[in-house]
PyMOL Python script that loads the backbone (N, CA, C, O; Angstrom):
from pymol import cmd

cmd.read_pdbstr("""\
ATOM      1  N   MET A   1      -8.297 -12.642  18.599  1.00  0.00           N
ATOM      2  CA  MET A   1      -7.143 -13.552  19.138  1.00  0.00           C
ATOM      3  C   MET A   1      -6.327 -13.342  17.058  1.00  0.00           C
ATOM      4  O   MET A   1      -5.383 -12.740  16.546  1.00  0.00           O
ATOM      5  N   LYS A   2      -7.238 -14.089  16.669  1.00  0.00           N
ATOM      6  CA  LYS A   2      -7.004 -13.809  14.727  1.00  0.00           C
ATOM      7  C   LYS A   2      -6.889 -12.462  14.354  1.00  0.00           C
ATOM      8  O   LYS A   2      -6.224 -11.981  13.436  1.00  0.00           O
ATOM      9  N   TRP A   3      -7.757 -11.803  15.336  1.00  0.00           N
ATOM     10  CA  TRP A   3      -7.709 -10.003  14.575  1.00  0.00           C
ATOM     11  C   TRP A   3      -6.162  -9.632  14.466  1.00  0.00           C
ATOM     12  O   TRP A   3      -5.466  -9.552  13.454  1.00  0.00           O
ATOM     13  N   ILE A   4      -5.864  -9.452  15.657  1.00  0.00           N
ATOM     14  CA  ILE A   4      -4.215  -8.798  16.702  1.00  0.00           C
ATOM     15  C   ILE A   4      -3.886  -9.306  15.540  1.00  0.00           C
ATOM     16  O   ILE A   4      -4.037  -8.387  14.735  1.00  0.00           O
ATOM     17  N   ALA A   5      -3.426 -10.488  14.848  1.00  0.00           N
ATOM     18  CA  ALA A   5      -2.635 -10.731  13.812  1.00  0.00           C
ATOM     19  C   ALA A   5      -2.831 -10.745  12.676  1.00  0.00           C
ATOM     20  O   ALA A   5      -2.381 -11.519  11.831  1.00  0.00           O
ATOM     21  N   LEU A   6      -3.416 -10.018  12.581  1.00  0.00           N
ATOM     22  CA  LEU A   6      -4.308 -10.053  10.619  1.00  0.00           C
ATOM     23  C   LEU A   6      -3.365  -8.507  10.747  1.00  0.00           C
ATOM     24  O   LEU A   6      -2.651  -8.266   9.773  1.00  0.00           O
ATOM     25  N   LEU A   7      -3.359  -8.008  11.312  1.00  0.00           N
ATOM     26  CA  LEU A   7      -3.441  -6.835  12.031  1.00  0.00           C
ATOM     27  C   LEU A   7      -1.853  -5.871  11.894  1.00  0.00           C
ATOM     28  O   LEU A   7      -1.440  -4.775  11.515  1.00  0.00           O
ATOM     29  N   VAL A   8      -1.264  -7.464  12.636  1.00  0.00           N
ATOM     30  CA  VAL A   8       0.136  -7.263  12.615  1.00  0.00           C
ATOM     31  C   VAL A   8       0.942  -7.308  12.094  1.00  0.00           C
ATOM     32  O   VAL A   8       1.999  -6.681  12.023  1.00  0.00           O
ATOM     33  N   GLN A   9       0.139  -8.775  11.262  1.00  0.00           N
ATOM     34  CA  GLN A   9       0.898  -8.632   9.351  1.00  0.00           C
ATOM     35  C   GLN A   9       0.291  -7.714   8.371  1.00  0.00           C
ATOM     36  O   GLN A   9       0.770  -7.663   7.239  1.00  0.00           O
ATOM     37  N   MET A  10      -0.727  -6.979   8.702  1.00  0.00           N
ATOM     38  CA  MET A  10      -0.533  -5.396   7.631  1.00  0.00           C
ATOM     39  C   MET A  10       0.814  -4.597   7.996  1.00  0.00           C
ATOM     40  O   MET A  10       1.443  -4.210   7.011  1.00  0.00           O
ATOM     41  N   LEU A  11       1.387  -4.271   9.329  1.00  0.00           N
ATOM     42  CA  LEU A  11       2.039  -3.390   9.831  1.00  0.00           C
ATOM     43  C   LEU A  11       2.576  -3.552   8.076  1.00  0.00           C
ATOM     44  O   LEU A  11       1.852  -2.962   7.274  1.00  0.00           O
ATOM     45  N   LEU A  12       3.368  -4.049   7.698  1.00  0.00           N
ATOM     46  CA  LEU A  12       4.478  -3.958   7.106  1.00  0.00           C
ATOM     47  C   LEU A  12       4.004  -3.968   5.793  1.00  0.00           C
ATOM     48  O   LEU A  12       2.828  -3.989   6.155  1.00  0.00           O
ATOM     49  N   PRO A  13       3.946  -3.970   4.950  1.00  0.00           N
ATOM     50  CA  PRO A  13       2.347  -3.873   4.326  1.00  0.00           C
ATOM     51  C   PRO A  13       2.024  -1.623   4.026  1.00  0.00           C
ATOM     52  O   PRO A  13       2.243  -0.762   3.174  1.00  0.00           O
ATOM     53  N   VAL A  14       1.463  -1.750   5.294  1.00  0.00           N
ATOM     54  CA  VAL A  14       1.175  -0.563   5.617  1.00  0.00           C
ATOM     55  C   VAL A  14       2.115   0.753   5.071  1.00  0.00           C
ATOM     56  O   VAL A  14       2.015   1.822   4.468  1.00  0.00           O
ATOM     57  N   GLY A  15       3.482  -0.483   5.999  1.00  0.00           N
ATOM     58  CA  GLY A  15       4.339   0.687   5.881  1.00  0.00           C
ATOM     59  C   GLY A  15       5.066   1.372   4.769  1.00  0.00           C
ATOM     60  O   GLY A  15       5.378   2.551   4.598  1.00  0.00           O
ATOM     61  N   VAL A  16       5.312  -0.133   3.791  1.00  0.00           N
ATOM     62  CA  VAL A  16       5.173  -0.654   2.448  1.00  0.00           C
ATOM     63  C   VAL A  16       4.036   1.152   1.378  1.00  0.00           C
ATOM     64  O   VAL A  16       4.607   2.055   0.767  1.00  0.00           O
ATOM     65  N   PHE A  17       2.639   1.024   1.554  1.00  0.00           N
ATOM     66  CA  PHE A  17       2.345   1.625   1.557  1.00  0.00           C
ATOM     67  C   PHE A  17       2.646   3.442   1.702  1.00  0.00           C
ATOM     68  O   PHE A  17       2.887   4.065   0.668  1.00  0.00           O
ATOM     69  N   ILE A  18       2.598   4.245   3.192  1.00  0.00           N
ATOM     70  CA  ILE A  18       2.719   5.224   3.009  1.00  0.00           C
ATOM     71  C   ILE A  18       4.021   5.630   2.067  1.00  0.00           C
ATOM     72  O   ILE A  18       3.984   6.695   1.452  1.00  0.00           O
ATOM     73  N   TYR A  19       5.167   4.762   1.968  1.00  0.00           N
ATOM     74  CA  TYR A  19       6.628   4.996   1.541  1.00  0.00           C
ATOM     75  C   TYR A  19       7.000   5.330  -0.037  1.00  0.00           C
ATOM     76  O   TYR A  19       7.948   5.676  -0.742  1.00  0.00           O
ATOM     77  N   THR A  20       5.030   4.848  -0.127  1.00  0.00           N
ATOM     78  CA  THR A  20       5.614   4.758  -1.352  1.00  0.00           C
ATOM     79  C   THR A  20       4.662   5.780  -2.521  1.00  0.00           C
ATOM     80  O   THR A  20       4.870   5.939  -3.724  1.00  0.00           O
ATOM     81  N   ILE A  21       3.170   6.585  -1.318  1.00  0.00           N
ATOM     82  CA  ILE A  21       2.453   7.497  -1.830  1.00  0.00           C
ATOM     83  C   ILE A  21       3.208   8.314  -1.209  1.00  0.00           C
ATOM     84  O   ILE A  21       2.662   9.410  -1.339  1.00  0.00           O
ATOM     85  N   ASN A  22       4.782   8.510  -0.200  1.00  0.00           N
ATOM     86  CA  ASN A  22       4.831   9.790  -0.214  1.00  0.00           C
ATOM     87  C   ASN A  22       6.158   9.654  -1.793  1.00  0.00           C
ATOM     88  O   ASN A  22       6.625  10.555  -2.490  1.00  0.00           O
ATOM     89  N   PHE A  23       6.339   8.427  -1.830  1.00  0.00           N
ATOM     90  CA  PHE A  23       7.297   8.978  -3.271  1.00  0.00           C
ATOM     91  C   PHE A  23       6.738   8.783  -4.550  1.00  0.00           C
ATOM     92  O   PHE A  23       7.351   8.325  -5.515  1.00  0.00           O
ATOM     93  N   GLY A  24       5.209   9.245  -4.531  1.00  0.00           N
ATOM     94  CA  GLY A  24       4.429   9.969  -5.752  1.00  0.00           C
ATOM     95  C   GLY A  24       3.837  10.929  -5.253  1.00  0.00           C
ATOM     96  O   GLY A  24       2.900  11.372  -5.916  1.00  0.00           O
ATOM     97  N   ARG A  25       4.255  11.806  -3.508  1.00  0.00           N
ATOM     98  CA  ARG A  25       3.857  13.613  -3.578  1.00  0.00           C
ATOM     99  C   ARG A  25       5.787  13.459  -3.879  1.00  0.00           C
ATOM    100  O   ARG A  25       5.517  14.077  -4.909  1.00  0.00           O
ATOM    101  N   TRP A  26       7.169  13.260  -3.936  1.00  0.00           N
ATOM    102  CA  TRP A  26       7.395  13.955  -3.983  1.00  0.00           C
ATOM    103  C   TRP A  26       8.223  13.423  -5.434  1.00  0.00           C
ATOM    104  O   TRP A  26       9.414  13.654  -5.645  1.00  0.00           O
ATOM    105  N   MET A  27       7.366  12.709  -6.311  1.00  0.00           N
ATOM    106  CA  MET A  27       7.675  12.909  -8.352  1.00  0.00           C
ATOM    107  C   MET A  27       6.266  14.003  -8.318  1.00  0.00           C
ATOM    108  O   MET A  27       6.677  15.138  -8.563  1.00  0.00           O
ATOM    109  N   ARG A  28       5.173  13.995  -8.154  1.00  0.00           N
ATOM    110  CA  ARG A  28       4.276  15.177  -8.226  1.00  0.00           C
ATOM    111  C   ARG A  28       5.124  16.754  -8.823  1.00  0.00           C
ATOM    112  O   ARG A  28       5.218  17.345  -9.898  1.00  0.00           O
ATOM    113  N   SER A  29       5.883  17.059  -6.666  1.00  0.00           N
ATOM    114  CA  SER A  29       6.625  18.228  -6.620  1.00  0.00           C
ATOM    115  C   SER A  29       7.458  17.904  -7.758  1.00  0.00           C
ATOM    116  O   SER A  29       7.704  19.052  -8.129  1.00  0.00           O
ATOM    117  N   ARG A  30       7.911  17.345  -8.368  1.00  0.00           N
ATOM    118  CA  ARG A  30       8.618  17.668  -9.365  1.00  0.00           C
ATOM    119  C   ARG A  30       8.217  17.481 -10.944  1.00  0.00           C
ATOM    120  O   ARG A  30       8.907  17.273 -11.942  1.00  0.00           O
ATOM    121  N   ASN A  31       6.785  17.646 -10.743  1.00  0.00           N
ATOM    122  CA  ASN A  31       5.970  17.554 -11.740  1.00  0.00           C
ATOM    123  C   ASN A  31       6.107  16.585 -12.906  1.00  0.00           C
ATOM    124  O   ASN A  31       6.258  17.062 -14.031  1.00  0.00           O
ATOM    125  N   ILE A  32       6.057  14.864 -12.684  1.00  0.00           N
ATOM    126  CA  ILE A  32       6.369  13.816 -13.181  1.00  0.00           C
ATOM    127  C   ILE A  32       5.094  13.627 -12.188  1.00  0.00           C
ATOM    128  O   ILE A  32       4.841  13.331 -11.021  1.00  0.00           O
ATOM    129  N   LYS A  33       4.312  14.072 -13.681  1.00  0.00           N
ATOM    130  CA  LYS A  33       2.225  13.898 -13.178  1.00  0.00           C
ATOM    131  C   LYS A  33       1.867  12.356 -13.423  1.00  0.00           C
ATOM    132  O   LYS A  33       0.956  11.594 -13.099  1.00  0.00           O
ATOM    133  N   ALA A  34       3.271  12.280 -14.297  1.00  0.00           N
ATOM    134  CA  ALA A  34       2.574  10.607 -14.990  1.00  0.00           C
ATOM    135  C   ALA A  34       3.003   9.552 -13.922  1.00  0.00           C
ATOM    136  O   ALA A  34       2.370   8.902 -13.091  1.00  0.00           O
ATOM    137  N   GLY A  35       3.901   9.605 -14.155  1.00  0.00           N
ATOM    138  CA  GLY A  35       4.607   8.644 -12.488  1.00  0.00           C
ATOM    139  C   GLY A  35       3.855   8.408 -11.482  1.00  0.00           C
ATOM    140  O   GLY A  35       3.410   7.331 -11.085  1.00  0.00           O
ATOM    141  N   ALA A  36       3.643  10.069 -10.836  1.00  0.00           N
ATOM    142  CA  ALA A  36       3.174   9.671  -9.669  1.00  0.00           C
ATOM    143  C   ALA A  36       1.138   9.629 -10.012  1.00  0.00           C
ATOM    144  O   ALA A  36       0.311  10.232  -9.329  1.00  0.00           O
ATOM    145  N   TYR A  37       0.987   9.186 -10.621  1.00  0.00           N
ATOM    146  CA  TYR A  37       0.025   7.911 -10.758  1.00  0.00           C
ATOM    147  C   TYR A  37       0.228   7.448 -10.739  1.00  0.00           C
ATOM    148  O   TYR A  37      -0.377   7.024  -9.755  1.00  0.00           O
ATOM    149  N   VAL A  38       1.073   6.377 -11.154  1.00  0.00           N
ATOM    150  CA  VAL A  38       0.815   5.529 -12.042  1.00  0.00           C
ATOM    151  C   VAL A  38       1.773   4.898 -10.116  1.00  0.00           C
ATOM    152  O   VAL A  38       1.317   3.895  -9.568  1.00  0.00           O
ATOM    153  N   THR A  39       3.007   5.688  -9.437  1.00  0.00           N
ATOM    154  CA  THR A  39       2.807   5.644  -8.487  1.00  0.00           C
ATOM    155  C   THR A  39       1.869   5.230  -7.228  1.00  0.00           C
ATOM    156  O   THR A  39       1.926   4.222  -6.524  1.00  0.00           O
ATOM    157  N   TYR A  40       1.239   6.021  -7.192  1.00  0.00           N
ATOM    158  CA  TYR A  40      -0.245   5.904  -6.279  1.00  0.00           C
ATOM    159  C   TYR A  40      -0.989   4.554  -6.991  1.00  0.00           C
ATOM    160  O   TYR A  40      -1.403   3.599  -6.335  1.00  0.00           O
ATOM    161  N   ALA A  41      -1.077   4.677  -8.537  1.00  0.00           N
ATOM    162  CA  ALA A  41      -2.613   3.398  -8.547  1.00  0.00           C
ATOM    163  C   ALA A  41      -1.068   1.355  -7.935  1.00  0.00           C
ATOM    164  O   ALA A  41      -1.193   0.211  -7.497  1.00  0.00           O
ATOM    165  N   ILE A  42      -0.063   2.220  -8.353  1.00  0.00           N
ATOM    166  CA  ILE A  42       0.965   0.661  -7.573  1.00  0.00           C
ATOM    167  C   ILE A  42       0.599   0.626  -5.933  1.00  0.00           C
ATOM    168  O   ILE A  42       0.194  -0.373  -5.337  1.00  0.00           O
ATOM    169  N   ALA A  43       0.767   1.567  -5.514  1.00  0.00           N
ATOM    170  CA  ALA A  43       0.688   2.060  -4.179  1.00  0.00           C
ATOM    171  C   ALA A  43      -1.216   1.371  -3.425  1.00  0.00           C
ATOM    172  O   ALA A  43      -1.589   0.755  -2.427  1.00  0.00           O
ATOM    173  N   VAL A  44      -1.715   1.833  -4.365  1.00  0.00           N
ATOM    174  CA  VAL A  44      -2.692   0.854  -4.016  1.00  0.00           C
ATOM    175  C   VAL A  44      -4.073  -0.250  -4.183  1.00  0.00           C
ATOM    176  O   VAL A  44      -5.162  -0.407  -3.630  1.00  0.00           O
ATOM    177  N   MET A  45      -3.408  -0.785  -5.127  1.00  0.00           N
ATOM    178  CA  MET A  45      -3.545  -2.341  -5.519  1.00  0.00           C
ATOM    179  C   MET A  45      -2.310  -2.997  -4.855  1.00  0.00           C
ATOM    180  O   MET A  45      -2.438  -4.222  -4.845  1.00  0.00           O
ATOM    181  N   ALA A  46      -1.269  -2.612  -4.353  1.00  0.00           N
ATOM    182  CA  ALA A  46       0.098  -4.203  -3.993  1.00  0.00           C
ATOM    183  C   ALA A  46      -1.080  -4.094  -2.311  1.00  0.00           C
ATOM    184  O   ALA A  46      -1.269  -5.156  -1.717  1.00  0.00           O
ATOM    185  N   LEU A  47      -1.624  -3.017  -1.844  1.00  0.00           N
ATOM    186  CA  LEU A  47      -2.363  -3.355  -0.443  1.00  0.00           C
ATOM    187  C   LEU A  47      -3.212  -3.306  -0.404  1.00  0.00           C
ATOM    188  O   LEU A  47      -3.587  -3.112   0.752  1.00  0.00           O
ATOM    189  N   GLY A  48      -4.388  -3.406  -1.464  1.00  0.00           N
ATOM    190  CA  GLY A  48      -5.515  -4.052  -1.874  1.00  0.00           C
ATOM    191  C   GLY A  48      -4.855  -5.729  -2.049  1.00  0.00           C
ATOM    192  O   GLY A  48      -5.572  -6.730  -2.062  1.00  0.00           O
ATOM    193  N   LEU A  49      -3.848  -5.738  -2.133  1.00  0.00           N
ATOM    194  CA  LEU A  49      -4.479  -7.081  -2.707  1.00  0.00           C
ATOM    195  C   LEU A  49      -3.864  -7.916  -1.809  1.00  0.00           C
ATOM    196  O   LEU A  49      -4.140  -9.103  -1.982  1.00  0.00           O
ATOM    197  N   THR A  50      -3.008  -7.634  -0.773  1.00  0.00           N
ATOM    198  CA  THR A  50      -2.274  -7.957   0.543  1.00  0.00           C
ATOM    199  C   THR A  50      -3.540  -7.987   1.641  1.00  0.00           C
ATOM    200  O   THR A  50      -3.423  -8.805   2.554  1.00  0.00           O
ATOM    201  N   PHE A  51      -4.395  -7.391   1.623  1.00  0.00           N
ATOM    202  CA  PHE A  51      -5.303  -6.994   2.326  1.00  0.00           C
ATOM    203  C   PHE A  51      -6.612  -8.066   2.097  1.00  0.00           C
ATOM    204  O   PHE A  51      -7.529  -8.464   2.815  1.00  0.00           O
ATOM    205  N   TRP A  52      -6.109  -8.348   0.456  1.00  0.00           N
ATOM    206  CA  TRP A  52      -7.563  -9.019  -0.137  1.00  0.00           C
ATOM    207  C   TRP A  52      -7.341 -10.661   0.031  1.00  0.00           C
ATOM    208  O   TRP A  52      -8.042 -11.644   0.269  1.00  0.00           O
ATOM    209  N   VAL A  53      -5.937 -10.360  -0.237  1.00  0.00           N
ATOM    210  CA  VAL A  53      -4.797 -11.559   0.586  1.00  0.00           C
ATOM    211  C   VAL A  53      -4.941 -12.982   1.529  1.00  0.00           C
ATOM    212  O   VAL A  53      -4.982 -14.211   1.568  1.00  0.00           O
ATOM    213  N   LEU A  54      -4.970 -11.973   2.087  1.00  0.00           N
ATOM    214  CA  LEU A  54      -4.866 -11.753   4.316  1.00  0.00           C
ATOM    215  C   LEU A  54      -6.443 -12.778   4.676  1.00  0.00           C
ATOM    216  O   LEU A  54      -6.964 -13.886   4.803  1.00  0.00           O
ATOM    217  N   LEU A  55      -6.544 -11.671   4.687  1.00  0.00           N
ATOM    218  CA  LEU A  55      -8.404 -11.694   4.092  1.00  0.00           C
ATOM    219  C   LEU A  55      -9.609 -13.303   3.805  1.00  0.00           C
ATOM    220  O   LEU A  55     -10.622 -13.701   4.380  1.00  0.00           O
ATOM    221  N   HIS A  56      -8.621 -13.911   2.393  1.00  0.00           N
ATOM    222  CA  HIS A  56      -8.965 -14.746   2.218  1.00  0.00           C
ATOM    223  C   HIS A  56      -8.248 -15.819   2.272  1.00  0.00           C
ATOM    224  O   HIS A  56      -8.242 -16.642   1.356  1.00  0.00           O
ATOM    225  N   ASN A  57      -7.799 -15.897   2.974  1.00  0.00           N
ATOM    226  CA  ASN A  57      -6.750 -16.598   3.736  1.00  0.00           C
ATOM    227  C   ASN A  57      -7.318 -17.127   5.068  1.00  0.00           C
ATOM    228  O   ASN A  57      -7.817 -18.212   5.367  1.00  0.00           O
ATOM    229  N   ASN A  58      -7.135 -16.269   5.603  1.00  0.00           N
ATOM    230  CA  ASN A  58      -7.202 -16.658   7.217  1.00  0.00           C
ATOM    231  C   ASN A  58      -8.529 -16.123   7.548  1.00  0.00           C
ATOM    232  O   ASN A  58      -8.240 -15.321   8.437  1.00  0.00           O
ATOM    233  N   VAL A  59      -9.881 -16.056   7.384  1.00  0.00           N
ATOM    234  CA  VAL A  59     -11.096 -15.706   6.795  1.00  0.00           C
ATOM    235  C   VAL A  59     -12.293 -16.646   6.876  1.00  0.00           C
ATOM    236  O   VAL A  59     -13.362 -16.331   6.353  1.00  0.00           O
TER     237      VAL A  59
END
""", "prot")
cmd.dss("prot")
cmd.show_as("cartoon", "prot")
cmd.util.cbc("prot")
cmd.orient("prot")
């Protein structure tokens, strides 16, 4: 049951991750490559940090 709660808590961060990755793809299509790479990095770091905090505090 605890894992189900963790999955539910990750729904919003995963949605933000997907939205941010799509924004990075849009920036890359406009030839703003540096901004796209930074956007990808921010998305990965934010999702990784969220995942780490949830697992560190709940497991």
